N, C-alpha and C positions, 0 to 999 in steps of 0.2 A: 474346618468345615467337614460336614459328614454327608455322605451319600449312601445309597443302597449298596454300593460296591466298596465301601470303606470310608476312611477319613484321611485328611491331609492337614498338616499344621506347619506353619512357618513362623519361627520365633525370632527371626533376624539373623541367626547364626547357623541354623540347620533346618532342613525340611524332613518331617517325619510322615511316613505313609503307613497307615494301619489297615489291614484287611478287615472285611466285615466280621462280626463275631459269629461264633457257632458254626453251623454247617457251611455257610458261605466262605469262611476262612479255609476250611478243609477242601472245598470244591475248587477254590481259586488257586490253591497250592502256594499261597503267599504267606509271609510272616512279616511282622512289623520291622521297618527299617528306618534309620535316621541317617541322613546324608548331610555332612557339614557343607556349608556354603562354598568353601574353598575347593571342594571336590566336584562341584557342579560345573559342567562346561556350558550348557545351555538348557532351555526348556523346550521340549517338543510339545506342540499344542495343535490340536485339531478341534475346531469348534463343532458343537452339536448343531446340525441343520436338519430341518424337516423331521423325518422319522429315524435319522441316524444319530447315534450317540457320539459324543466327542471324547477326546482323551487328553490327559495332562501327564507328561512323562519327564522325569528328571534324567538328563543325559550326562553320564559321568565318563563317557568315552566309548560306549558301546555303539554299534551301528544303529542308525535311525530305523524306526519301524517302516517297513515297505509293504504296502498292501497291493493287492491285485484286484481286478474287477470282480473276481469270485470270492475273495476274502479280503475285505477292507482292513486297513491298518489298525482300526480300533479293535478288531477281533484278536489281533496279536497282543494288543495292550491289556486285554482281559487277564492274561496269565503272566504278564510282565511285572516283576516285583517293583520296578521303578515307575509304574504307571497306575493311574486311577481313571476309571470311566465316569463320565457324567452325562446328564440329560440336558435338554434345552432349557429347562427351568433352572438348572444349576449353573448354566453357562456364564452368566454375569459374574458370579462369585469366583469362578475359575479364571476369568479374564483378570480380575482384580488381583488374585493370588499370583498369577503369571507376571503381571506388571510389577508387583512388589518384589518378587524374587529377582527379576531382571534388573530392576533399579539397584537392589542390593549387590548384585553381581558386578554392576558397573563401578560401584564404590570399592569392591574388593580388588579389582584388576588394576 
């Protein structure tokens, strides 16, 4: 699935996150990464609500994102190579992606 902030794919064995093309890639400081299913501990997920974007993050052992009242966690996710930001319109697709990965993780463990 593709958003303004990049794209994410799950092929059943790995999750690939790609930054947006062009200037967006340079500004985000991210590069394409593919994480095998066996390396994923869990999915961090924050839904998009009202005027706040949500985020989807692959956790491979790094500390979870911790926001503050002045700087919500999704602001940290913008520059995190393991994360992708999404809007309310894209939320349902990310819930489906999260569920598919979590189901696959249950079969791997």
